[in-house]
C-alpha positions in Angstrom: 24.4 23.3 29.5 26.1 20.0 28.7 29.8 19.9 28.1 29.3 19.0 24.4 27.5 20.2 21.3 25.3 18.0 19.1 26.2 18.0 15.4 23.8 15.8 13.5 21.9 12.6 13.6 24.6 9.8 13.5 22.2 6.9 12.8 18.7 5.6 13.1 17.9 2.0 14.0 14.8 0.4 12.4 13.5 -3.0 13.7 12.3 -4.9 10.7 10.4 -8.0 9.7 11.7 -8.4 6.1 15.4 -7.4 6.0 15.7 -8.0 2.3 12.7 -5.9 1.3 13.8 -3.1 3.7 17.3 -3.1 2.4 16.1 -3.1 -1.2 13.9 0.0 -0.5 16.6 2.0 1.2 19.3 1.0 -1.3 17.5 0.6 -4.6 14.8 3.3 -4.2 16.5 5.9 -1.9 20.1 5.3 -2.9 21.7 4.1 0.4 24.6 1.7 0.1 25.5 -1.2 2.4 28.2 0.0 4.7 28.6 -3.0 7.0 26.9 -6.2 7.7 27.1 -8.3 10.9 24.8 -11.3 10.4 25.9 -12.9 13.7 24.2 -10.1 15.7 21.5 -9.2 13.2 22.7 -5.8 11.9 22.9 -4.3 8.5 24.2 -0.7 8.3 23.3 1.4 5.3 25.1 4.6 4.4 22.7 7.6 3.9 25.0 10.5 3.1 26.8 11.4 6.3 24.5 9.2 8.5 23.6 5.6 8.8 20.3 3.7 8.8 20.7 0.5 10.7 18.3 -2.4 10.0 17.9 -5.1 12.7 15.5 -8.0 12.3 12.9 -8.1 15.1 13.8 -11.7 15.8 17.5 -11.2 15.8 19.9 -10.7 18.7 19.7 -6.9 18.6 16.0 -6.8 17.7 14.5 -9.2 20.3 15.0 -6.9 23.3 12.7 -4.3 21.7 9.7 -6.5 22.3 6.8 -6.7 19.8 7.7 -5.4 16.4 5.9 -2.7 14.5 2.5 -3.5 13.2 -0.9 -2.3 12.2 -1.5 -0.7 15.5 1.8 1.0 16.0 5.3 1.8 14.7 8.8 2.2 16.2 8.9 5.9 15.2 6.8 8.6 13.6 9.1 9.3 10.6 12.7 9.4 9.4 13.7 12.6 7.5 16.4 12.5 4.9 17.8 15.6 3.3 17.8 15.4 -0.5 20.2 17.2 -2.9 19.0 18.0 -6.4 15.4 18.1 -5.2 13.0 17.8 -8.1 9.6 17.0 -6.8 8.1 15.6 -10.1 11.2 13.5 -10.7 11.2 12.1 -7.2 7.5 11.3 -7.2 7.9 9.6 -10.6 10.8 7.6 -9.3 8.9 6.5 -6.2 5.8 5.6 -8.3 8.0 3.6 -10.7 9.2 1.5 -7.7 5.7 1.0 -6.4 6.3 3.1 -3.3 3.3 4.7 -1.6 3.6 8.5 -1.7 2.0 10.5 1.0 1.6 14.2 1.6 3.7 16.7 -0.3 4.2 20.2 1.1 6.5 22.6 2.8 7.8 21.7 6.2 10.3 23.0 8.7 13.4 21.0 9.3 17.0 21.4 10.5 17.9 23.6 7.5 14.7 25.7 7.7 11.4 25.7 5.8 11.4 23.9 2.5 9.7 21.4 0.3 9.3 17.7 1.3 7.6 14.5 0.2 6.4 11.8 2.6 6.6 8.2 1.4 6.4 4.8 3.1 8.9 2.0 3.2 7.8 -1.7 2.8 7.1 -1.9 6.5 4.9 1.2 6.7 7.5 3.5 8.2 7.0 7.1 7.0 10.1 8.6 5.4 10.3 12.3 4.6 12.5 13.4 1.7 13.4 17.0 2.4 14.6 19.5 -0.1 16.6 22.7 0.5 15.3 25.6 2.4 13.1 28.0 0.6 15.1 30.8 -1.1 18.2 28.6 -1.8 19.1 25.9 -4.3 20.8 23.7 -1.7 21.5 23.9 2.0 24.5 25.9 3.0 27.5 23.7 4.0 27.5 22.9 7.6 24.1 24.5 8.1 
């Protein structure tokens, strides 16, 4: 056993081609806020609840070491899952559609809080984002769960 206990995902780093489009999606559509910006090294950090989503341009100082950027034949990750409070499937889908966001499969999936509803959608670069509701049988996840 390690001498520590993991708590939660602190941040996820996405290598991006169009920083403005990606920031607009994560802020304007999903509700993140810009936490910190370091243009000199090519980093924009977005607050997503208690976690961060970092955006780094593929041609920037932090992005270049990652090699070829995501494209038609591959992505940097399978998906990013964000827990959602006030989960209302119809309202979320309507909001995504109003912003021209591609909506994927909707269903019940298992996550850190247990089995519950979720919606897949796609950011402007084709990364799959899961919006995860509370576990089945509760209105919202238990604090610290």
